[in-house]
C-alpha positions as CSV (number, residue, x, y, z in Angstrom):
1,X,-5.0,17.7,22.6
2,X,-6.5,20.7,20.8
3,X,-7.3,21.7,17.3
4,X,-6.4,25.3,16.9
5,X,-7.7,27.7,14.2
6,X,-5.2,30.5,14.4
7,X,-6.2,34.0,13.3
8,X,-4.5,37.4,13.5
9,X,-5.3,41.1,12.7
10,X,-3.2,40.9,9.5
11,X,-5.3,37.8,8.5
12,X,-8.5,39.7,9.1
13,X,-7.2,42.7,7.1
14,X,-6.2,40.4,4.2
15,X,-9.6,38.8,4.3
16,X,-11.4,42.1,4.2
17,X,-9.3,43.3,1.2
18,X,-10.0,40.0,-0.6
19,X,-13.7,40.3,0.1
20,X,-13.7,43.7,-1.7
21,X,-11.8,42.3,-4.7
22,X,-13.8,40.3,-7.2
23,X,-12.4,36.8,-7.0
24,X,-11.0,35.2,-10.2
25,X,-12.7,32.1,-11.4
26,X,-11.7,28.9,-13.2
27,X,-14.1,27.3,-15.6
28,X,-13.6,23.8,-17.0
29,X,-15.5,20.7,-18.0
30,X,-15.6,17.9,-15.4
31,X,-16.9,14.5,-16.6
32,X,-18.9,16.2,-19.3
33,X,-20.4,19.1,-17.3
34,X,-19.1,22.6,-17.1
35,X,-18.1,23.8,-13.6
36,X,-16.9,27.2,-12.3
37,X,-14.9,27.6,-9.2
38,X,-13.1,30.5,-7.4
39,X,-9.4,30.4,-8.0
40,X,-8.0,30.5,-4.5
41,X,-4.6,28.9,-5.3
42,X,-5.9,25.4,-4.8
43,X,-4.7,22.3,-6.6
44,X,-7.0,20.4,-8.9
45,X,-7.1,17.6,-6.3
46,X,-8.3,20.1,-3.6
47,X,-11.1,21.2,-5.9
48,X,-12.1,17.7,-7.0
49,X,-12.3,16.2,-3.5
50,X,-13.6,19.4,-2.0
51,X,-16.4,21.5,-3.5
52,X,-16.8,19.1,-6.5
53,X,-17.2,15.9,-4.4
54,X,-15.3,13.7,-6.8
55,X,-14.2,11.1,-4.2
56,X,-13.1,8.5,-6.8
57,X,-10.0,10.7,-7.0
58,X,-7.9,9.7,-4.0
59,X,-5.3,11.5,-1.9
60,X,-2.5,9.1,-1.1
61,X,0.6,11.3,-1.0
62,X,-0.3,14.9,-1.9
63,X,1.5,17.0,-2.8
64,X,4.3,14.6,-3.6
65,X,2.8,13.5,-6.9
66,X,4.2,10.0,-6.5
67,X,1.5,7.5,-5.8
68,X,-0.8,8.0,-8.8
69,X,-4.0,7.7,-6.8
70,X,-5.3,11.1,-7.9
71,X,-4.7,10.5,-11.6
72,X,-7.2,12.1,-14.0
73,X,-7.3,12.8,-17.7
74,X,-6.8,16.4,-18.7
75,X,-7.8,16.7,-22.4
76,X,-7.2,12.9,-22.6
77,X,-3.8,12.9,-21.1
78,X,-3.1,11.3,-17.7
79,X,-2.0,13.7,-15.0
80,X,-1.8,13.6,-11.2
81,X,-4.2,16.2,-9.8
82,X,-2.3,16.9,-6.5
83,X,0.5,18.7,-8.4
84,X,-1.7,20.4,-11.0
85,X,-2.8,23.9,-10.0
86,X,-6.5,24.4,-10.6
87,X,-5.8,27.4,-12.9
88,X,-3.9,25.1,-15.2
89,X,-7.1,23.3,-16.3
90,X,-9.0,26.5,-17.2
91,X,-11.0,25.9,-20.4
92,X,-9.9,22.2,-20.5
93,X,-11.7,18.9,-20.1
94,X,-11.0,16.9,-16.9
95,X,-12.1,13.2,-16.7
96,X,-12.2,11.2,-13.5
97,X,-12.9,7.4,-13.2
98,X,-16.6,8.3,-13.0
99,X,-16.4,10.2,-16.2
100,X,-14.9,7.4,-18.4
101,X,-17.3,6.2,-21.1
102,X,-19.7,3.8,-19.5
103,X,-18.9,0.9,-21.8
104,X,-15.1,1.3,-21.3
105,X,-15.5,1.7,-17.5
106,X,-17.6,-1.5,-17.4
107,X,-14.8,-3.4,-19.3
108,X,-12.2,-2.2,-16.9
109,X,-14.3,-3.0,-13.8
110,X,-15.1,-6.5,-15.1
111,X,-11.5,-7.2,-16.0
112,X,-10.2,-6.0,-12.6
113,X,-12.8,-8.0,-10.7
114,X,-12.2,-11.1,-12.9
115,X,-8.5,-11.2,-12.3
116,X,-8.3,-10.0,-8.7
117,X,-6.6,-6.7,-9.7
118,X,-8.1,-4.8,-6.8
119,X,-7.8,-5.6,-3.2
120,X,-8.4,-2.6,-0.9
121,X,-9.4,-0.5,-4.0
122,X,-7.8,2.7,-2.9
123,X,-5.4,2.9,-5.8
124,X,-7.6,1.3,-8.4
125,X,-9.6,4.2,-9.8
126,X,-6.4,6.2,-10.6
127,X,-4.8,3.1,-12.2
128,X,-7.8,2.5,-14.4
129,X,-7.8,6.2,-15.5
130,X,-4.1,5.9,-16.6
131,X,-4.7,2.6,-18.3
132,X,-7.7,4.0,-20.1
133,X,-5.5,6.8,-21.5
134,X,-3.1,4.1,-22.7
135,X,-6.0,2.2,-24.3
136,X,-7.1,5.2,-26.2
137,X,-3.7,5.9,-27.5
138,X,-3.2,2.2,-28.5
139,X,-6.4,2.3,-30.5
140,X,-5.2,5.4,-32.3
141,X,-1.9,3.7,-33.1
142,X,-3.3,0.3,-34.0
143,X,-3.4,0.8,-37.8
144,X,-5.7,-2.1,-38.2
145,X,-4.0,-4.4,-35.7
146,X,-5.8,-5.9,-32.7
147,X,-3.9,-3.5,-30.5
148,X,-1.2,-0.8,-30.9
149,X,0.2,-1.6,-27.4
150,X,3.9,-1.7,-27.5
151,X,5.9,-4.2,-25.4
152,X,6.4,-2.9,-21.8
153,X,3.9,-0.1,-22.3
154,X,1.7,-1.1,-19.4
155,X,4.6,-1.5,-17.0
156,X,5.9,1.9,-18.0
157,X,2.5,3.4,-17.4
158,X,2.3,1.8,-13.9
159,X,5.6,3.3,-13.0
160,X,3.6,6.4,-12.0
161,X,1.6,4.4,-9.4
162,X,2.1,2.6,-6.1
163,X,0.0,-0.5,-5.3
164,X,1.0,-2.3,-2.1
165,X,-1.7,-5.1,-2.3
166,X,-1.8,-6.8,-5.7
167,X,1.8,-7.4,-6.7
168,X,1.0,-5.8,-10.1
169,X,0.6,-9.1,-12.1
170,X,-3.2,-9.2,-11.9
171,X,-3.3,-5.5,-13.0
172,X,-1.1,-6.4,-16.0
173,X,-3.3,-9.3,-16.9
174,X,-6.4,-7.1,-16.7
175,X,-4.8,-4.4,-18.8
176,X,-3.6,-6.8,-21.5
177,X,-7.2,-8.1,-21.7
178,X,-8.9,-4.8,-22.1
179,X,-6.4,-3.0,-24.2
180,X,-5.8,-6.1,-26.3
181,X,-9.5,-6.4,-26.9
182,X,-9.9,-9.9,-25.6
183,X,-12.4,-9.1,-22.8
184,X,-15.3,-11.6,-22.5
185,X,-17.9,-8.9,-22.7
186,X,-20.4,-10.2,-20.2
187,X,-19.8,-13.9,-20.7
188,X,-17.8,-14.5,-17.5
189,X,-19.1,-17.1,-15.0
190,X,-20.9,-15.7,-12.1
191,X,-19.0,-15.6,-8.8
192,X,-20.1,-15.6,-5.2
193,X,-18.8,-12.3,-4.0
194,X,-19.7,-13.1,-0.4
195,X,-17.5,-16.2,-0.5
196,X,-14.8,-14.1,-2.2
197,X,-15.0,-11.5,0.5
198,X,-14.7,-14.2,3.2
199,X,-11.4,-15.4,1.6
200,X,-10.1,-11.8,1.3
201,X,-11.1,-11.1,5.0
202,X,-9.4,-14.3,6.1
203,X,-6.1,-13.3,4.3
204,X,-5.9,-9.9,5.8
205,X,-7.4,-10.5,9.2
206,X,-9.7,-7.5,8.7
207,X,-13.0,-6.9,7.0
208,X,-12.5,-6.9,3.2
209,X,-15.0,-6.5,0.4
210,X,-14.8,-7.9,-3.2
211,X,-16.8,-6.7,-6.1
212,X,-17.2,-3.9,-8.7
213,X,-17.5,-1.1,-6.1
214,X,-14.0,-1.9,-4.9
215,X,-12.5,-1.1,-8.4
216,X,-14.4,2.2,-8.2
217,X,-12.8,2.9,-4.8
218,X,-16.4,3.2,-3.4
219,X,-16.0,1.2,-0.2
220,X,-16.4,3.8,2.5
221,X,-12.9,5.2,3.1
222,X,-13.1,7.6,6.0
223,X,-11.9,10.7,4.0
224,X,-14.6,10.0,1.4
225,X,-17.5,9.6,3.8
226,X,-16.9,12.5,6.2
227,X,-19.8,15.0,6.2
228,X,-19.2,18.2,4.4
229,X,-19.7,20.1,7.7
230,X,-16.6,18.5,9.2
231,X,-13.7,20.4,10.5
232,X,-10.5,18.9,9.1
233,X,-7.6,18.4,11.6
234,X,-4.0,17.6,10.9
235,X,-0.9,17.3,13.1
236,X,0.6,20.6,14.2
237,X,4.1,20.7,12.7
238,X,5.3,22.7,15.7
239,X,4.0,20.3,18.4
240,X,4.4,16.7,19.3
241,X,0.8,16.0,19.9
242,X,-1.2,19.1,18.9
243,X,-3.7,19.3,16.0
244,X,-4.6,22.2,13.8
245,X,-7.9,22.5,12.0
246,X,-9.4,24.3,9.1
247,X,-12.5,24.2,6.9
248,X,-10.7,22.1,4.3
249,X,-7.7,19.8,4.2
250,X,-5.7,22.4,2.3
251,X,-6.6,25.1,4.9
252,X,-5.7,22.8,7.8
253,X,-2.3,21.9,6.3
254,X,-1.6,25.5,5.5
255,X,-2.3,26.5,9.1
256,X,-0.2,23.6,10.4
257,X,2.8,24.7,8.4
258,X,3.0,21.3,6.6
259,X,6.2,21.0,4.5
260,X,6.4,18.5,1.7
261,X,8.6,15.5,2.6
262,X,11.7,14.6,0.7
263,X,13.6,11.5,0.0
264,X,17.0,11.5,1.6
265,X,20.4,10.7,0.0
266,X,21.2,8.4,2.9
267,X,21.2,4.6,2.2
268,X,19.0,2.6,4.6
269,X,21.2,0.9,7.3
270,X,20.2,-1.9,9.7
271,X,20.2,-0.4,13.2
272,X,21.5,-3.4,15.1
273,X,24.8,-5.3,15.0
274,X,24.9,-9.1,14.8
275,X,25.8,-10.7,18.1
276,X,29.3,-12.2,18.4
277,X,29.5,-16.0,17.7
278,X,30.5,-18.7,15.2
279,X,27.5,-18.5,12.9
280,X,26.7,-20.4,9.7
281,X,24.7,-17.4,8.4
282,X,23.9,-14.0,9.7
283,X,21.1,-11.6,8.8
284,X,20.4,-7.9,9.5
285,X,17.1,-6.2,8.5
286,X,16.3,-2.5,8.6
287,X,13.4,-0.2,9.1
288,X,10.7,-1.2,6.7
289,X,7.4,0.7,6.2
290,X,4.1,-1.2,5.6
291,X,3.8,1.1,2.5
292,X,0.0,1.3,2.5
293,X,-1.3,4.0,0.2
294,X,-4.5,5.1,2.0
295,X,-3.1,7.3,4.8
296,X,-4.8,7.1,8.2
297,X,-7.9,9.1,8.6
298,X,-11.0,9.0,10.8
299,X,-14.0,11.2,11.4
300,X,-16.5,11.4,14.3
301,X,-19.7,13.2,15.4
302,X,-19.7,14.6,18.9
303,X,-20.5,11.7,21.2
304,X,-20.5,9.2,18.3
305,X,-18.3,6.3,17.2
306,X,-15.3,7.2,15.0
307,X,-15.0,5.7,11.6
308,X,-12.4,3.0,11.0
309,X,-8.9,4.1,9.8
310,X,-9.0,1.0,7.6
311,X,-12.3,0.9,5.6
312,X,-11.5,-2.1,3.4
313,X,-8.5,-4.0,4.8
314,X,-6.1,-3.5,7.6
315,X,-3.0,-2.1,5.9
316,X,-1.4,-5.5,6.6
317,X,-1.7,-4.9,10.3
318,X,-0.2,-1.4,10.4
319,X,-3.5,0.3,11.1
320,X,-4.6,-2.0,13.9
321,X,-3.5,0.5,16.6
322,X,-4.0,3.7,14.6
323,X,-4.5,6.6,17.1
324,X,-6.7,8.6,14.7
325,X,-10.1,7.2,15.6
326,X,-9.5,8.2,19.2
327,X,-8.2,11.7,18.2
328,X,-11.3,12.2,16.0
329,X,-13.7,11.3,18.9
330,X,-11.8,13.7,21.3
331,X,-11.7,16.6,18.9
332,X,-15.4,16.2,17.9
333,X,-16.4,16.3,21.6
334,X,-14.2,19.3,22.1
335,X,-15.5,21.3,19.2
336,X,-19.1,20.1,19.4
337,X,-19.2,19.4,15.6
338,X,-18.0,16.6,13.3
339,X,-14.2,16.4,12.9
340,X,-12.1,14.6,10.3
341,X,-8.5,13.9,11.3
342,X,-6.0,13.0,8.6
343,X,-2.4,12.0,8.4
344,X,-0.3,12.9,5.4
345,X,2.2,10.6,3.7
346,X,4.9,12.3,5.8
347,X,3.0,11.6,9.0
348,X,2.6,7.9,8.1
349,X,6.4,7.7,7.4
350,X,7.2,9.2,10.7
351,X,4.5,7.7,13.0
352,X,3.0,4.5,11.4
353,X,4.5,1.3,12.8
354,X,7.5,-0.3,11.1
355,X,8.6,-3.9,10.9
356,X,10.9,-4.6,13.9
357,X,14.5,-4.7,12.6
358,X,16.6,-7.8,13.6
359,X,20.3,-8.8,13.7
360,X,20.8,-12.5,14.0
361,X,23.3,-15.3,13.8
362,X,22.3,-18.9,13.4
363,X,24.2,-22.2,13.4
364,X,23.5,-25.2,11.1
365,X,21.6,-27.0,14.0
366,X,19.0,-24.1,14.2
367,X,20.5,-22.6,17.4
368,X,21.6,-19.0,17.6
369,X,20.9,-15.5,18.8
370,X,18.4,-12.9,17.5
371,X,18.7,-9.3,18.5
372,X,15.5,-7.4,17.8
373,X,14.2,-3.9,18.4
374,X,12.0,-4.1,21.5
375,X,8.4,-4.7,20.4
376,X,5.5,-6.1,22.3
377,X,5.0,-9.7,21.4
378,X,7.8,-10.1,18.9
379,X,10.0,-12.4,21.0
380,X,7.1,-14.9,21.4
381,X,6.5,-14.8,17.6
382,X,10.2,-15.7,16.9
383,X,10.3,-18.4,19.6
384,X,7.1,-20.0,18.3
385,X,8.9,-21.0,15.1
386,X,12.5,-21.3,16.2
387,X,12.8,-22.3,19.9
388,X,16.6,-22.8,19.4
389,X,17.0,-19.1,18.9
390,X,17.8,-16.9,22.0
391,X,15.8,-13.7,21.5
392,X,17.3,-10.5,22.9
393,X,15.2,-7.3,22.7
394,X,17.1,-4.1,22.3
395,X,16.0,-0.5,22.9
396,X,16.7,1.6,19.8
397,X,15.7,5.2,19.1
398,X,13.6,5.2,16.0
399,X,10.1,5.0,14.6
400,X,7.4,2.8,16.3
401,X,7.4,-0.9,15.6
402,X,4.6,-3.5,15.7
403,X,4.4,-7.3,15.8
404,X,1.0,-6.9,14.1
405,X,2.5,-6.4,10.6
406,X,2.3,-9.3,8.3
407,X,4.0,-12.3,9.9
408,X,6.4,-10.1,11.8
409,X,9.0,-12.1,13.7
410,X,7.4,-15.4,12.5
411,X,8.6,-14.9,8.9
412,X,12.1,-13.7,10.0
413,X,12.5,-16.9,12.1
414,X,11.5,-19.0,9.1
415,X,14.0,-17.2,6.9
416,X,16.8,-17.9,9.4
417,X,16.0,-21.6,9.6
418,X,15.7,-21.8,5.9
419,X,19.0,-20.0,5.6
420,X,20.8,-23.0,7.1
421,X,18.3,-25.5,5.7
422,X,17.3,-26.5,9.3
423,X,14.3,-28.8,8.8
424,X,11.5,-28.5,11.3
425,X,7.8,-28.9,11.6
426,X,7.4,-25.4,10.2
427,X,10.0,-25.1,7.4
428,X,11.8,-27.4,5.0
429,X,14.3,-26.8,2.2
430,X,14.4,-29.2,-0.8
431,X,17.6,-29.1,-2.7
432,X,17.6,-28.3,-6.4
433,X,17.8,-30.9,-9.1
434,X,18.6,-30.8,-12.8
435,X,14.8,-30.4,-13.4
436,X,13.7,-28.2,-10.6
437,X,15.2,-25.2,-8.6
438,X,15.5,-25.4,-4.8
439,X,12.2,-25.1,-3.0
440,X,11.2,-23.8,0.5
441,X,8.1,-25.2,2.2
442,X,6.4,-23.4,5.1
443,X,3.5,-24.7,7.3
444,X,1.4,-22.6,9.6
445,X,-0.1,-23.8,12.9
446,X,-3.6,-23.7,11.4
447,X,-2.8,-26.0,8.5
448,X,-1.8,-23.7,5.6
449,X,1.1,-24.9,3.4
450,X,3.1,-22.9,0.9
451,X,6.0,-24.0,-1.3
452,X,8.1,-21.4,-3.1
453,X,11.0,-21.4,-5.5
454,X,12.8,-18.4,-7.0
455,X,14.8,-18.8,-10.2
456,X,16.0,-16.1,-12.5
457,X,12.9,-13.9,-13.4
458,X,10.3,-16.3,-12.0
459,X,8.7,-17.1,-8.7
460,X,6.8,-20.3,-8.4
461,X,4.3,-21.0,-5.6
462,X,2.1,-23.9,-4.6
463,X,-0.3,-22.9,-1.8
464,X,-3.0,-24.8,0.2
465,X,-5.4,-23.2,2.7
466,X,-8.4,-25.5,3.0
467,X,-11.5,-24.6,1.0
468,X,-10.5,-21.9,-1.5
469,X,-13.9,-20.1,-1.4
470,X,-12.9,-18.1,-4.5
471,X,-9.8,-19.1,-6.5
472,X,-9.5,-15.6,-8.1
473,X,-9.1,-13.9,-4.7
474,X,-7.0,-16.7,-3.3
475,X,-4.6,-16.4,-6.3
476,X,-4.5,-12.5,-6.1
477,X,-3.5,-12.6,-2.4
478,X,-0.8,-15.2,-3.0
479,X,0.6,-13.0,-5.8
480,X,0.5,-9.9,-3.6
481,X,2.2,-11.8,-0.7
482,X,4.9,-13.1,-3.1
483,X,5.6,-9.6,-4.4
484,X,5.7,-8.1,-0.9
485,X,8.2,-10.8,0.2
486,X,10.5,-10.4,-2.8
487,X,10.3,-6.6,-2.5
488,X,11.1,-6.8,1.3
489,X,14.2,-8.9,0.7
490,X,15.6,-7.0,-2.3
491,X,14.5,-3.4,-2.2
492,X,12.5,-2.1,0.8
493,X,13.9,0.0,3.6
494,X,14.0,3.6,4.8
495,X,16.8,5.8,6.2
496,X,16.6,6.7,9.9
497,X,19.0,9.1,11.5
498,X,21.0,8.2,14.7
499,X,18.6,10.4,16.7
500,X,15.6,8.3,15.4
501,X,14.3,10.8,12.9
502,X,12.8,9.2,9.8
503,X,14.7,10.7,6.8
504,X,12.8,9.2,3.9
505,X,9.3,10.7,3.7
506,X,8.1,10.0,0.2
507,X,6.2,7.1,-1.3
508,X,9.0,6.3,-3.7
509,X,11.6,6.2,-0.9
510,X,9.8,3.2,0.7
511,X,11.4,0.9,-2.0
512,X,8.3,-1.0,-3.2
513,X,9.2,-2.8,-6.4
514,X,7.7,-1.5,-9.6
515,X,5.8,-3.7,-12.0
516,X,8.6,-3.7,-14.4
517,X,11.0,-5.0,-11.8
518,X,8.8,-7.8,-10.4
519,X,9.5,-11.3,-11.5
520,X,6.6,-13.3,-13.0
521,X,4.7,-15.2,-10.3
522,X,3.2,-18.6,-11.1
523,X,0.6,-19.8,-8.5
524,X,-0.8,-23.3,-8.1
525,X,-3.7,-23.5,-5.7
526,X,-4.6,-26.8,-3.9
527,X,-8.2,-27.2,-3.0
528,X,-9.3,-29.3,0.0
529,X,-12.3,-30.0,2.1
530,X,-10.7,-28.6,5.2
531,X,-12.0,-25.4,6.7
532,X,-10.5,-22.3,5.0
533,X,-7.4,-20.8,6.6
534,X,-5.1,-17.9,5.8
535,X,-2.4,-19.0,3.4
536,X,-0.8,-15.7,2.2
537,X,1.4,-15.5,5.3
538,X,2.9,-18.9,4.5
539,X,3.4,-17.7,0.9
540,X,5.1,-14.5,2.2
541,X,7.5,-16.4,4.4
542,X,8.3,-19.1,1.9
543,X,9.0,-16.6,-0.9
544,X,11.2,-14.4,1.4
545,X,13.2,-17.5,2.4
546,X,13.5,-18.8,-1.1
547,X,14.5,-15.4,-2.4
548,X,17.2,-15.0,0.2
549,X,18.6,-18.5,-0.5
550,X,18.5,-17.8,-4.3
551,X,20.6,-14.7,-3.7
552,X,23.2,-16.6,-1.7
553,X,22.0,-15.5,1.8
554,X,23.6,-12.0,1.8
555,X,23.9,-10.7,5.4
556,X,22.1,-7.3,5.0
557,X,18.6,-6.5,3.7
558,X,17.6,-4.9,1.4
559,X,20.0,-6.9,-0.8
560,X,19.5,-5.0,-4.0
561,X,18.1,-6.6,-7.1
562,X,19.7,-9.8,-8.4
563,X,22.0,-9.3,-11.3
564,X,19.8,-11.4,-13.7
565,X,16.8,-9.1,-13.2
């Protein structure tokens, strides 16, 4: 494993010529202060995160311009910095999250915290910046009304963003409060953020912080905390395991020959065939990406301990085995200086673990066969819920898979049992009545219980997980899990070629449901004196099962959106 810094005589001649030529400069106002930078062809994002040190502006997909994490205001209008050339902002005013008027920023932070609208916090600063632009426009259009916000305006604004964690609804609530002028302005009840962080950590199975600094994205993401002296290393596009380094991320990507990823025109297709048999229902799932927005990164000093690839959360299990901390340590020792290693969105699409696809048939008595892409631990997860299912692991050429992703195998088994209404200690289906839609109840081994129903444009959840610790956080994670489940069933999947090559390399091609397409989610929380346990996995499984049954148990996922959406 090496990080190369290629040079050539032609490069040296070009550098000498450039040194004799006076460099052009770009001057603009950043968060109220004038700055002057050399125009070397960089993007605004390169400049902000590089020499200007504006780390509230995040790099989630550059230069795809699709995740919204690098959103800033240019002369008051929201723009994504990763596709904005630096020279385009010459003589203009650029505002980041940190440059928003202090009173307005405080209102946004308080609302996001109060409604659980941030979880990992990576996407939050960019979302706040865009919503602040919307707020300013609404004030200008209000004409004496409480708010000039038009119906659906927030959902349309959020279409420029990807948030994997929250399920959008808490963000919508926070936006309606701030833009509508109904914020409580400091009168909110105090919360115990330590207890809130305990609930968040429990739900993700990884360290998680809750508080105002999360909304600001100031929680120690590796790419934000790397020393300025770091070399930056990225995968070599011409090698399976080589790394290329440079003084900046842009320089390293240029040297590596990085090519912007595209979305294919190929529909996602489940890779396995259902086993032969006389089945009551069948189910095939495809390649599904965890769709986390903070791409893997880690930095290390020579002889030191590498930073975590997941600073505030675990990417729903997808970063549990990230190779980047080990790469950072090896390259730092090799070069004798700090090294930051970083994956792009394309690297994550190709190399981050996917949910193991299955193809299954099940009978009404809960017996059947599940074929699953070979994955360590996946067979045990399926059998722990549905011992009547014969699990057959199959070798398939494709991206890596992992049983560490949220409820992998366990949730699929619950969905299959619910598909035939096979009652067990883990899952039960209550038939619909004139008053209530059908409900699916899921129980975990440690005592969490979640009941879900899906009907038209509404998802209803009742969840119990011992002591709540913090109801705001508990509700936020239940909403996020419900959105992830509904999105998984109806819209998520990536195209993979027969030779195993991942064809869909953009954020938008992952299929995560937008805010405008997400049903309203009602959550009822049940408090108890029992020790707190994770309940979002039970919510995830119960909503997935209820969604599938509501849609009529179609055999292939993603199913497509229901006709009444």
